[in-house]
N, C-alpha and C positions, 0 to 999 in steps of 0.2 A: 564074581566079577559083575559089575554093573550093567544093565543092560541100557545100550543108546536108544535115543528116542530118534524116531524115523524123521527124516528131515522132508517138509511139505513146500517142495519147490513150486514157484509162482510159474503158471503156463501162461501162455497166450491168450487162452481163453478167460483166465482170472483177471489178466491186467484189462481185458477188455470190457468185463464186467465192472471191475472197479472204475474204469472211465464212465460208463454208462449210469452208474449209481452217485457218483462224486457230485456233490452238489445239491442231491435230491433227498440223500438219507445220510445219516449222522455215521460217522467212522465207527460206532458200536454197532450199529445197524448192518453197515456193511460187512463189519468183522464176522458177525453173527451169520448173515448170508454165504460166506465164504469160508466157514469154520477156520476164521482165524482171530488172532487177538487185535484189539483196538489198535495198539501199539504196532503191531505188524502191518496193518493196514495204513496207519498213518506214516511209516518209514517208507512203504512202498511207494505210496502217493508223492511223497518227497522227492524220492530217488527219479521217479517218472515225471516230476514236475507237473503233477495234477493237483489243482487246487480242491479242497474238500470244504471250503467255505459254502455254507446254505445259501441258495439263491432264492 
């Protein structure tokens, strides 16, 4: 039987860190800090209506 990967849920603290870093760091750098993939960071930012555009 195949082992299932543990789901890494987004906590309020993770979303707060995402909001703080958005616009200052790239999605790749944010993902590295949060131990998530770049696409996971981009999707969460999109679903929370957070702009990742560098300022």
